[in-house]
N, CA, C and O atoms as a Tinker XYZ file with bonds, in Angstrom:
   476  protein
     1  N     84.635000   91.092000   88.867000    73     2
     2  CA    84.774000   91.742000   90.262000    64     1     3
     3  C     86.291000   92.765000   89.510000    63     2     4     5
     4  O     86.887000   92.340000   88.520000    81     3
     5  N     86.717000   94.208000   90.270000    73     3     6
     6  CA    87.618000   94.313000   90.673000    64     5     7
     7  C     87.760000   94.845000   91.940000    63     6     8     9
     8  O     87.009000   95.628000   92.522000    81     7
     9  N     88.984000   94.254000   92.380000    73     7    10
    10  CA    89.473000   94.394000   93.648000    64     9    11
    11  C     90.730000   94.997000   93.526000    63    10    12    13
    12  O     91.536000   94.761000   92.626000    81    11
    13  N     90.872000   95.753000   94.422000    73    11    14
    14  CA    92.279000   97.298000   95.192000    64    13    15
    15  C     92.687000   96.569000   96.292000    63    14    16    17
    16  O     92.254000   96.335000   97.420000    81    15
    17  N     93.788000   96.238000   95.530000    73    15    18
    18  CA    94.989000   94.983000   96.655000    64    17    19
    19  C     95.945000   96.607000   97.095000    63    18    20    21
    20  O     96.610000   97.358000   96.382000    81    19
    21  N     95.574000   96.649000   98.728000    73    19    22
    22  CA    96.090000   97.532000   99.145000    64    21    23
    23  C     97.697000   97.153000  100.025000    63    22    24    25
    24  O     97.834000   96.098000  100.644000    81    23
    25  N     98.783000   98.191000   99.931000    73    23    26
    26  CA    99.751000   98.039000  100.603000    64    25    27
    27  C    100.580000   96.815000   99.569000    63    26    28    29
    28  O    101.126000   95.869000  100.137000    81    27
    29  N    100.601000   96.869000   98.765000    73    27    30
    30  CA   100.942000   96.014000   97.362000    64    29    31
    31  C    102.521000   95.791000   97.240000    63    30    32    33
    32  O    103.158000   96.793000   97.565000    81    31
    33  N    103.207000   94.812000   96.884000    73    31    34
    34  CA   104.607000   94.610000   96.741000    64    33    35
    35  C    104.416000   94.150000   95.202000    63    34    36    37
    36  O    103.428000   94.220000   94.470000    81    35
    37  N    105.698000   93.661000   94.982000    73    35    38
    38  CA   105.527000   93.715000   93.533000    64    37    39
    39  C    105.380000   91.780000   93.212000    63    38    40    41
    40  O    104.842000   91.223000   92.256000    81    39
    41  N    106.148000   91.102000   94.527000    73    39    42
    42  CA   105.619000   89.872000   94.775000    64    41    43
    43  C    103.933000   89.486000   94.901000    63    42    44    45
    44  O    103.339000   88.409000   94.873000    81    43
    45  N    103.412000   91.098000   95.074000    73    43    46
    46  CA   101.746000   90.323000   95.435000    64    45    47
    47  C    101.330000   90.776000   94.312000    63    46    48    49
    48  O    100.130000   91.007000   94.465000    81    47
    49  N    101.691000   91.068000   93.123000    73    47    50
    50  CA   101.324000   91.234000   91.694000    64    49    51
    51  C    101.739000   90.360000   91.102000    63    50    52    53
    52  O    101.020000   90.076000   90.144000    81    51
    53  N    103.101000   89.409000   91.274000    73    51    54
    54  CA   103.096000   88.280000   90.250000    64    53    55
    55  C    102.143000   87.226000   90.527000    63    54    56    57
    56  O    101.431000   86.570000   89.766000    81    55
    57  N    102.322000   87.203000   92.103000    73    55    58
    58  CA   101.646000   85.862000   92.602000    64    57    59
    59  C     99.816000   86.481000   92.357000    63    58    60    61
    60  O     99.084000   85.492000   92.336000    81    59
    61  N     99.377000   87.198000   92.264000    73    59    62
    62  CA    97.850000   87.432000   92.132000    64    61    63
    63  C     98.090000   87.412000   90.812000    63    62    64    65
    64  O     97.725000   86.318000   90.382000    81    63
    65  N     98.560000   88.142000   89.896000    73    63    66
    66  CA    98.428000   87.961000   88.182000    64    65    67
    67  C     98.388000   86.633000   87.897000    63    66    68    69
    68  O     97.448000   86.113000   87.296000    81    67
    69  N     99.500000   85.957000   88.353000    73    67    70
    70  CA    98.969000   84.525000   87.908000    64    69    71
    71  C     98.377000   83.759000   88.399000    63    70    72    73
    72  O     98.635000   82.659000   87.911000    81    71
    73  N     97.396000   83.701000   89.443000    73    71    74
    74  CA    96.257000   82.876000   89.680000    64    73    75
    75  C     95.074000   83.571000   89.518000    63    74    76    77
    76  O     94.034000   83.091000   89.969000    81    75
    77  N     95.083000   84.955000   88.762000    73    75    78
    78  CA    93.753000   85.383000   88.593000    64    77    79
    79  C     93.341000   84.661000   87.467000    63    78    80    81
    80  O     92.164000   84.322000   87.352000    81    79
    81  N     94.201000   84.384000   86.608000    73    79    82
    82  CA    94.693000   83.755000   85.009000    64    81    83
    83  C     92.890000   83.810000   84.546000    63    82    84    85
    84  O     92.174000   84.778000   84.289000    81    83
    85  N     92.689000   82.819000   84.572000    73    83    86
    86  CA    90.850000   82.910000   83.545000    64    85    87
    87  C     89.764000   83.240000   84.400000    63    86    88    89
    88  O     88.605000   83.119000   84.004000    81    87
    89  N     90.124000   83.764000   85.876000    73    87    90
    90  CA    88.980000   84.682000   86.417000    64    89    91
    91  C     88.476000   85.616000   85.767000    63    90    92    93
    92  O     87.301000   85.758000   85.427000    81    91
    93  N     89.717000   86.540000   85.506000    73    91    94
    94  CA    89.454000   87.686000   84.731000    64    93    95
    95  C     88.941000   89.215000   85.671000    63    94    96    97
    96  O     88.591000   90.263000   85.129000    81    95
    97  N     89.009000   89.009000   86.951000    73    95    98
    98  CA    88.807000   90.169000   88.006000    64    97    99
    99  C     89.793000   90.882000   87.505000    63    98   100   101
   100  O     90.766000   90.540000   86.834000    81    99
   101  N     89.373000   92.128000   87.979000    73    99   102
   102  CA    90.334000   93.664000   87.497000    64   101   103
   103  C     91.019000   93.725000   89.084000    63   102   104   105
   104  O     90.611000   93.912000   90.231000    81   103
   105  N     92.048000   93.504000   88.540000    73   103   106
   106  CA    93.245000   94.403000   90.027000    64   105   107
   107  C     94.129000   95.431000   90.181000    63   106   108   109
   108  O     95.268000   95.440000   89.714000    81   107
   109  N     93.638000   96.277000   90.812000    73   107   110
   110  CA    94.864000   97.464000   90.904000    64   109   111
   111  C     95.248000   96.831000   91.697000    63   110   112   113
   112  O     94.703000   95.967000   92.384000    81   111
   113  N     96.793000   97.431000   91.653000    73   111   114
   114  CA    97.314000   97.086000   92.749000    64   113   115
   115  C     97.782000   98.392000   93.442000    63   114   116   117
   116  O     98.309000   99.131000   92.611000    81   115
   117  N     97.757000   99.077000   95.060000    73   115   118
   118  CA    97.895000  100.352000   95.273000    64   117   119
   119  C     99.137000  100.205000   96.284000    63   118   120   121
   120  O     98.923000   99.368000   97.161000    81   119
   121  N    100.182000  100.735000   96.339000    73   119   122
   122  CA   101.565000  100.872000   97.103000    64   121   123
   123  C    100.896000  101.270000   98.576000    63   122   124   125
   124  O    101.229000  100.606000   99.557000    81   123
   125  N     99.785000  102.554000   98.738000    73   123   126
   126  CA    99.577000  102.806000  100.025000    64   125   127
   127  C     98.590000  101.570000  100.635000    63   126   128   129
   128  O     98.029000  100.614000  100.099000    81   127
   129  N     98.674000  102.161000  102.274000    73   127   130
   130  CA    98.377000  101.787000  103.299000    64   129   131
   131  C     96.705000  101.733000  102.956000    63   130   132   133
   132  O     96.268000  102.534000  102.130000    81   131
   133  N     96.002000  100.988000  103.461000    73   131   134
   134  CA    94.526000  101.681000  103.713000    64   133   135
   135  C     94.192000  102.177000  105.035000    63   134   136   137
   136  O     94.262000  101.547000  106.090000    81   135
   137  N     93.899000  103.128000  104.897000    73   135   138
   138  CA    93.493000  103.931000  106.099000    64   137   139
   139  C     92.373000  104.971000  105.851000    63   138   140   141
   140  O     91.654000  104.903000  104.854000    81   139
   141  N     92.276000  105.742000  106.601000    73   139   142
   142  CA    91.536000  106.681000  106.342000    64   141   143
   143  C     91.594000  108.183000  105.103000    63   142   144   145
   144  O     90.821000  109.043000  104.679000    81   143
   145  N     93.275000  107.696000  104.902000    73   143   146
   146  CA    93.824000  108.947000  104.082000    64   145   147
   147  C     93.556000  108.364000  103.119000    63   146   148   149
   148  O     93.516000  109.215000  102.230000    81   147
   149  N     93.229000  106.953000  102.516000    73   147   150
   150  CA    93.701000  106.578000  101.507000    64   149   151
   151  C     92.248000  105.790000  100.825000    63   150   152   153
   152  O     92.239000  105.347000   99.676000    81   151
   153  N     91.082000  105.718000  101.742000    73   151   154
   154  CA    89.687000  104.772000  101.320000    64   153   155
   155  C     88.987000  105.639000  100.633000    63   154   156   157
   156  O     87.757000  105.643000  100.664000    81   155
   157  N     89.796000  106.591000   99.835000    73   155   158
   158  CA    88.424000  107.121000   98.473000    64   157   159
   159  C     89.078000  106.668000   97.517000    63   158   160   161
   160  O     88.655000  106.972000   96.401000    81   159
   161  N     90.492000  105.675000   97.609000    73   159   162
   162  CA    91.050000  104.988000   96.689000    64   161   163
   163  C     90.693000  103.801000   95.366000    63   162   164   165
   164  O     90.960000  103.405000   94.231000    81   163
   165  N     89.411000  103.568000   97.275000    73   163   166
   166  CA    88.698000  102.169000   97.005000    64   165   167
   167  C     86.879000  102.681000   96.454000    63   166   168   169
   168  O     85.775000  102.143000   96.540000    81   167
   169  N     87.189000  103.448000   96.124000    73   167   170
   170  CA    85.541000  103.984000   95.186000    64   169   171
   171  C     85.380000  103.570000   94.209000    63   170   172   173
   172  O     85.935000  104.141000   93.271000    81   171
   173  N     84.504000  102.318000   93.926000    73   171   174
   174  CA    83.885000  101.799000   92.639000    64   173   175
   175  C     84.223000  100.256000   93.076000    63   174   176   177
   176  O     83.402000   99.386000   92.782000    81   175
   177  N     85.297000   99.946000   93.701000    73   175   178
   178  CA    85.905000   98.611000   93.759000    64   177   179
   179  C     84.383000   97.819000   94.404000    63   178   180   181
   180  O     83.402000   98.424000   94.838000    81   179
   181  N     84.563000   96.258000   94.300000    73   179   182
   182  CA    84.020000   95.477000   95.031000    64   181   183
   183  C     84.127000   94.569000   96.244000    63   182   184   185
   184  O     83.313000   94.040000   97.000000    81   183
   185  N     85.523000   94.595000   96.128000    73   183   186
   186  CA    86.512000   94.082000   97.335000    64   185   187
   187  C     87.691000   94.776000   97.418000    63   186   188   189
   188  O     88.087000   95.317000   96.386000    81   187
   189  N     88.496000   94.903000   98.664000    73   187   190
   190  CA    89.703000   94.867000   99.310000    64   189   191
   191  C     90.526000   94.143000   99.473000    63   190   192   193
   192  O     90.212000   92.972000   99.685000    81   191
   193  N     91.664000   94.451000   99.451000    73   191   194
   194  CA    93.033000   92.971000   99.408000    64   193   195
   195  C     93.466000   93.409000  100.790000    63   194   196   197
   196  O     93.944000   94.511000  100.518000    81   195
   197  N     93.551000   93.322000  101.566000    73   195   198
   198  CA    94.645000   94.095000  102.702000    64   197   199
   199  C     95.262000   93.555000  103.608000    63   198   200   201
   200  O     94.935000   92.438000  104.011000    81   199
   201  N     96.271000   94.229000  104.111000    73   199   202
   202  CA    97.519000   93.322000  104.610000    64   201   203
   203  C     97.474000   93.834000  106.662000    63   202   204   205
   204  O     96.687000   94.694000  107.057000    81   203
   205  N     98.247000   93.253000  107.429000    73   203   206
   206  CA    98.067000   93.547000  108.602000    64   205   207
   207  C     98.409000   95.233000  108.922000    63   206   208   209
   208  O     97.686000   95.927000  109.637000    81   207
   209  N     99.317000   95.589000  108.426000    73   207   210
   210  CA    99.612000   96.880000  108.634000    64   209   211
   211  C     98.089000   97.807000  108.111000    63   210   212   213
   212  O     98.127000   99.000000  108.410000    81   211
   213  N     97.152000   97.456000  107.571000    73   211   214
   214  CA    96.532000   98.485000  106.689000    64   213   215
   215  C     95.071000   98.871000  107.651000    63   214   216   217
   216  O     94.135000   98.292000  107.100000    81   215
   217  N     94.681000   99.478000  108.619000    73   215   218
   218  CA    93.997000   99.659000  109.567000    64   217   219
   219  C     92.476000  100.113000  108.952000    63   218   220   221
   220  O     92.348000  101.195000  108.380000    81   219
   221  N     91.645000   99.429000  109.082000    73   219   222
   222  CA    90.321000   99.338000  108.408000    64   221   223
   223  C     89.495000   99.037000  109.859000    63   222   224   225
   224  O     89.187000   97.952000  110.351000    81   223
   225  N     89.233000  100.539000  110.399000    73   223   226
   226  CA    88.268000  100.908000  111.286000    64   225   227
   227  C     87.220000  101.149000  111.142000    63   226   228   229
   228  O     86.882000  100.902000  109.985000    81   227
   229  N     86.603000  101.453000  111.616000    73   227   230
   230  CA    84.689000  102.478000  111.597000    64   229   231
   231  C     84.633000  102.724000  110.581000    63   230   232   233
   232  O     84.085000  102.120000  109.659000    81   231
   233  N     85.441000  104.063000  110.600000    73   231   234
   234  CA    85.724000  105.424000  109.459000    64   233   235
   235  C     85.943000  104.663000  108.399000    63   234   236   237
   236  O     84.966000  104.604000  107.652000    81   235
   237  N     87.050000  103.942000  107.995000    73   235   238
   238  CA    87.302000  103.388000  106.933000    64   237   239
   239  C     86.021000  102.454000  106.120000    63   238   240   241
   240  O     85.267000  102.529000  105.150000    81   239
   241  N     86.349000  101.611000  107.183000    73   239   242
   242  CA    84.723000  100.670000  106.661000    64   241   243
   243  C     83.394000  101.050000  106.104000    63   242   244   245
   244  O     82.665000  100.424000  105.335000    81   243
   245  N     83.162000  102.822000  106.958000    73   243   246
   246  CA    81.979000  103.795000  106.413000    64   245   247
   247  C     82.235000  104.077000  105.092000    63   246   248   249
   248  O     81.285000  104.086000  104.308000    81   247
   249  N     83.700000  104.380000  104.586000    73   247   250
   250  CA    84.010000  104.813000  103.240000    64   249   251
   251  C     84.156000  103.690000  102.512000    63   250   252   253
   252  O     84.190000  104.192000  101.389000    81   251
   253  N     84.290000  102.290000  102.311000    73   251   254
   254  CA    83.968000  101.252000  102.006000    64   253   255
   255  C     83.138000  101.002000  101.407000    63   254   256   257
   256  O     83.252000  100.789000  100.200000    81   255
   257  N     81.800000  100.931000  102.171000    73   255   258
   258  CA    80.801000  100.603000  102.031000    64   257   259
   259  C     80.182000  101.814000  101.296000    63   258   260   261
   260  O     79.521000  101.614000  100.276000    81   259
   261  N     80.364000  103.013000  101.757000    73   259   262
   262  CA    79.793000  104.319000  100.657000    64   261   263
   263  C     80.574000  104.101000   99.401000    63   262   264   265
   264  O     80.157000  105.063000   98.755000    81   263
   265  N     81.362000  103.537000   98.669000    73   263   266
   266  CA    82.265000  103.654000   97.508000    64   265   267
   267  C     81.590000  102.100000   96.894000    63   266   268   269
   268  O     81.690000  101.927000   95.680000    81   267
   269  N     81.174000  101.418000   97.411000    73   267   270
   270  CA    80.700000  100.230000   96.558000    64   269   271
   271  C     81.374000   99.040000   97.763000    63   270   272   273
   272  O     80.459000   98.254000   98.009000    81   271
   273  N     82.199000   98.794000   98.290000    73   271   274
   274  CA    83.572000   98.095000   98.486000    64   273   275
   275  C     82.258000   96.806000   99.586000    63   274   276   277
   276  O     81.765000   97.080000  100.680000    81   275
   277  N     82.054000   95.548000   98.807000    73   275   278
   278  CA    81.281000   94.330000   99.496000    64   277   279
   279  C     81.591000   93.608000  100.480000    63   278   280   281
   280  O     80.928000   93.194000  101.430000    81   279
   281  N     83.312000   93.411000  100.001000    73   279   282
   282  CA    84.277000   92.492000  100.749000    64   281   283
   283  C     85.200000   93.090000  101.189000    63   282   284   285
   284  O     85.539000   94.199000  100.778000    81   283
   285  N     85.729000   92.499000  102.041000    73   283   286
   286  CA    87.278000   93.012000  102.482000    64   285   287
   287  C     87.861000   91.108000  103.199000    63   286   288   289
   288  O     87.446000   90.339000  104.066000    81   287
   289  N     88.990000   91.117000  102.191000    73   287   290
   290  CA    90.090000   89.688000  102.348000    64   289   291
   291  C     91.507000   90.446000  102.916000    63   290   292   293
   292  O     92.281000   91.373000  102.674000    81   291
   293  N     91.351000   89.794000  103.464000    73   291   294
   294  CA    93.150000   90.232000  103.969000    64   293   295
   295  C     93.785000   88.870000  103.919000    63   294   296   297
   296  O     93.433000   87.704000  104.096000    81   295
   297  N     94.931000   89.566000  103.584000    73   295   298
   298  CA    96.174000   88.573000  103.126000    64   297   299
   299  C     97.219000   88.312000  104.701000    63   298   300   301
   300  O     98.441000   88.447000  104.648000    81   299
   301  N     96.486000   87.929000  106.026000    73   299   302
   302  CA    97.555000   87.588000  106.908000    64   301   303
   303  C     96.149000   86.655000  107.891000    63   302   304   305
   304  O     94.946000   86.571000  107.641000    81   303
   305  N     96.783000   86.214000  108.767000    73   303   306
   306  CA    95.884000   85.217000  109.340000    64   305   307
   307  C     94.984000   86.291000  110.672000    63   306   308   309
   308  O     93.825000   85.990000  110.956000    81   307
   309  N     95.684000   87.516000  111.388000    73   307   310
   310  CA    95.411000   88.339000  111.932000    64   309   311
   311  C     94.385000   88.895000  111.931000    63   310   312   313
   312  O     94.481000   89.332000  110.785000    81   311
   313  N     93.389000   89.281000  112.290000    73   311   314
   314  CA    92.535000   90.519000  111.822000    64   313   315
   315  C     92.149000   91.434000  112.978000    63   314   316   317
   316  O     90.975000   91.779000  113.114000    81   315
   317  N     93.303000   91.919000  113.986000    73   315   318
   318  CA    92.621000   92.828000  114.820000    64   317   319
   319  C     92.754000   93.942000  114.432000    63   318   320   321
   320  O     92.459000   94.902000  115.143000    81   319
   321  N     93.272000   94.074000  113.108000    73   319   322
   322  CA    93.506000   95.843000  112.592000    64   321   323
   323  C     92.108000   96.226000  111.636000    63   322   324   325
   324  O     92.021000   97.204000  110.893000    81   323
   325  N     91.021000   95.157000  111.873000    73   323   326
   326  CA    89.278000   95.137000  111.252000    64   325   327
   327  C     88.571000   95.563000  112.416000    63   326   328   329
   328  O     88.962000   95.175000  113.517000    81   327
   329  N     87.499000   96.374000  112.304000    73   327   330
   330  CA    86.631000   96.623000  113.116000    64   329   331
   331  C     85.087000   96.086000  112.295000    63   330   332   333
   332  O     84.410000   96.603000  111.406000    81   331
   333  N     84.914000   94.438000  113.317000    73   331   334
   334  CA    84.482000   93.299000  112.648000    64   333   335
   335  C     83.273000   94.177000  112.944000    63   334   336   337
   336  O     82.724000   94.770000  112.016000    81   335
   337  N     82.788000   94.300000  114.324000    73   335   338
   338  CA    81.184000   94.743000  114.399000    64   337   339
   339  C     81.244000   95.523000  113.438000    63   338   340   341
   340  O     80.671000   95.020000  112.472000    81   339
   341  N     81.746000   96.723000  113.175000    73   339   342
   342  CA    81.030000   97.420000  112.285000    64   341   343
   343  C     80.982000   97.248000  110.657000    63   342   344   345
   344  O     80.456000   98.040000  109.876000    81   343
   345  N     81.607000   96.113000  110.352000    73   343   346
   346  CA    81.753000   95.664000  109.225000    64   345   347
   347  C     80.307000   94.739000  108.870000    63   346   348   349
   348  O     79.788000   94.657000  107.756000    81   347
   349  N     79.869000   94.141000  110.017000    73   347   350
   350  CA    78.525000   93.137000  109.762000    64   349   351
   351  C     78.231000   93.921000  109.840000    63   350   352   353
   352  O     77.995000   94.041000  108.637000    81   351
   353  N     77.659000   95.693000  110.607000    73   351   354
   354  CA    76.623000   96.570000  110.593000    64   353   355
   355  C     76.255000   96.591000  109.322000    63   354   356   357
   356  O     75.100000   96.390000  108.945000    81   355
   357  N     77.595000   96.934000  108.304000    73   355   358
   358  CA    77.192000   97.532000  107.668000    64   357   359
   359  C     77.571000   96.678000  106.163000    63   358   360   361
   360  O     77.883000   97.163000  105.075000    81   359
   361  N     77.450000   95.576000  106.469000    73   359   362
   362  CA    77.175000   94.372000  105.357000    64   361   363
   363  C     78.632000   94.128000  104.640000    63   362   364   365
   364  O     78.910000   93.680000  103.528000    81   363
   365  N     79.114000   94.407000  105.275000    73   363   366
   366  CA    80.961000   93.815000  104.011000    64   365   367
   367  C     81.192000   92.036000  104.773000    63   366   368   369
   368  O     81.023000   91.655000  105.931000    81   367
   369  N     81.384000   91.709000  104.230000    73   367   370
   370  CA    81.780000   90.205000  104.497000    64   369   371
   371  C     83.138000   90.333000  104.389000    63   370   372   373
   372  O     83.808000   90.949000  103.560000    81   371
   373  N     83.490000   89.602000  105.430000    73   371   374
   374  CA    85.301000   89.282000  105.627000    64   373   375
   375  C     86.142000   88.419000  105.792000    63   374   376   377
   376  O     86.031000   87.652000  106.749000    81   375
   377  N     86.791000   88.358000  105.247000    73   375   378
   378  CA    88.282000   86.487000  105.111000    64   377   379
   379  C     88.856000   87.233000  105.081000    63   378   380   381
   380  O     88.979000   88.383000  104.659000    81   379
   381  N     89.628000   85.919000  106.012000    73   379   382
   382  CA    90.954000   86.145000  106.570000    64   381   383
   383  C     92.109000   84.841000  106.170000    63   382   384   385
   384  O     91.396000   83.933000  105.745000    81   383
   385  N     92.961000   84.574000  106.148000    73   383   386
   386  CA    93.612000   83.801000  106.107000    64   385   387
   387  C     93.838000   81.978000  106.970000    63   386   388   389
   388  O     94.880000   81.750000  107.583000    81   387
   389  N     93.385000   81.538000  106.926000    73   387   390
   390  CA    92.868000   80.808000  108.357000    64   389   391
   391  C     94.465000   80.172000  109.395000    63   390   392   393
   392  O     94.390000   79.699000  110.529000    81   391
   393  N     95.680000   80.346000  108.641000    73   391   394
   394  CA    95.983000   79.685000  109.372000    64   393   395
   395  C     97.484000   79.735000  108.828000    63   394   396   397
   396  O     97.488000   79.544000  107.612000    81   395
   397  N     98.956000   79.966000  109.441000    73   395   398
   398  CA   100.232000   80.138000  108.527000    64   397   399
   399  C    100.460000   78.198000  108.706000    63   398   400   401
   400  O    100.052000   77.344000  109.494000    81   399
   401  N    101.227000   78.216000  107.634000    73   399   402
   402  CA   101.937000   77.066000  107.745000    64   401   403
   403  C    103.236000   77.197000  108.520000    63   402   404   405
   404  O    103.786000   78.295000  108.446000    81   403
   405  N    103.845000   76.200000  109.292000    73   403   406
   406  CA   104.664000   76.386000  110.184000    64   405   407
   407  C    105.911000   76.246000  109.941000    63   406   408   409
   408  O    106.845000   76.430000  110.721000    81   407
   409  N    105.958000   75.754000  108.312000    73   407   410
   410  CA   107.287000   75.682000  107.168000    64   409   411
   411  C    107.440000   77.489000  106.785000    63   410   412   413
   412  O    108.448000   78.041000  106.344000    81   411
   413  N    106.411000   77.986000  107.041000    73   411   414
   414  CA   106.725000   79.229000  105.940000    64   413   415
   415  C    107.358000   80.375000  107.255000    63   414   416   417
   416  O    108.150000   81.317000  107.275000    81   415
   417  N    106.504000   79.665000  108.252000    73   415   418
   418  CA   106.588000   80.720000  109.689000    64   417   419
   419  C    108.365000   80.783000  109.797000    63   418   420   421
   420  O    109.078000   81.785000  109.851000    81   419
   421  N    108.717000   79.484000  109.804000    73   419   422
   422  CA   110.403000   79.254000  110.398000    64   421   423
   423  C    111.304000   79.473000  108.602000    63   422   424   425
   424  O    112.504000   79.742000  108.557000    81   423
   425  N    110.846000   79.377000  107.909000    73   423   426
   426  CA   111.353000   80.084000  106.463000    64   425   427
   427  C    111.720000   81.786000  106.699000    63   426   428   429
   428  O    112.794000   82.388000  106.675000    81   427
   429  N    110.574000   82.156000  106.890000    73   427   430
   430  CA   110.736000   83.802000  107.299000    64   429   431
   431  C    111.713000   83.930000  108.093000    63   430   432   433
   432  O    112.652000   84.682000  107.836000    81   431
   433  N    111.619000   83.024000  109.468000    73   431   434
   434  CA   112.555000   83.223000  110.496000    64   433   435
   435  C    113.783000   83.286000  110.159000    63   434   436   437
   436  O    114.449000   84.194000  110.656000    81   435
   437  N    114.451000   82.307000  109.185000    73   435   438
   438  CA   115.868000   82.217000  108.491000    64   437   439
   439  C    115.883000   83.442000  107.823000    63   438   440   441
   440  O    116.662000   84.325000  108.182000    81   439
   441  N    114.958000   83.626000  106.706000    73   439   442
   442  CA   115.470000   85.024000  106.399000    64   441   443
   443  C    115.099000   85.700000  106.552000    63   442   444   445
   444  O    114.560000   86.195000  105.563000    81   443
   445  N    114.975000   86.353000  107.664000    73   443   446
   446  CA   114.939000   87.356000  108.611000    64   445   447
   447  C    116.562000   87.705000  109.392000    63   446   448   449
   448  O    117.197000   88.749000  109.540000    81   447
   449  N    116.770000   86.550000  109.700000    73   447   450
   450  CA   118.204000   86.198000  110.400000    64   449   451
   451  C    119.382000   86.308000  109.421000    63   450   452   453
   452  O    120.427000   86.789000  109.858000    81   451
   453  N    119.322000   85.931000  108.202000    73   451   454
   454  CA   120.055000   86.208000  106.431000    64   453   455
   455  C    120.154000   87.699000  106.878000    63   454   456   457
   456  O    121.141000   88.093000  107.501000    81   455
   457  N    119.182000   88.472000  106.572000    73   455   458
   458  CA   118.778000   89.708000  106.603000    64   457   459
   459  C    119.728000   90.523000  107.395000    63   458   460   461
   460  O    120.416000   91.463000  106.995000    81   459
   461  N    119.630000   89.823000  109.024000    73   459   462
   462  CA   119.924000   90.776000  109.419000    64   461   463
   463  C    121.585000   90.826000  109.577000    63   462   464   465
   464  O    122.106000   91.896000  109.891000    81   463
   465  N    122.557000   89.412000  109.309000    73   463   466
   466  CA   123.609000   89.861000  109.179000    64   465   467
   467  C    124.585000   90.148000  108.130000    63   466   468   469
   468  O    125.776000   89.847000  108.042000    81   467
   469  N    123.805000   90.801000  107.355000    73   467   470
   470  CA   123.898000   91.330000  106.140000    64   469   471
   471  C    124.715000   92.807000  106.440000    63   470   472   473
   472  O    125.782000   93.099000  105.900000    81   471
   473  N    124.135000   93.493000  107.215000    73   471   474
   474  CA   124.241000   94.115000  107.522000    64   473   475
   475  C    125.667000   94.682000  108.173000    63   474   476
   476  O    125.709000   95.802000  108.684000    81   475
């Protein structure tokens, strides 16, 4: 299965490749956000993995479906950036992170505070 990972950072590549291991999926890491300007990059992928700032509206979903994508996997808990009705109409499955650990949120907050204090 080819999975295109949009809005990819170096840490995404490290963790995804480590977890992919024996599964043998083909992972393509793309720095740009998924949107109408970049949807053509996903042509031929079976799935896309997107983040919170990617915009998956009806036009993008139409482009994904036309390019052969059948799954939109979000690596975030929110899904307000996805037109779920359009995805259902076009037969694309949508998956997301069901919840975040309260410890992860606290750690992120402390990290942000430390970053702000460095400036």
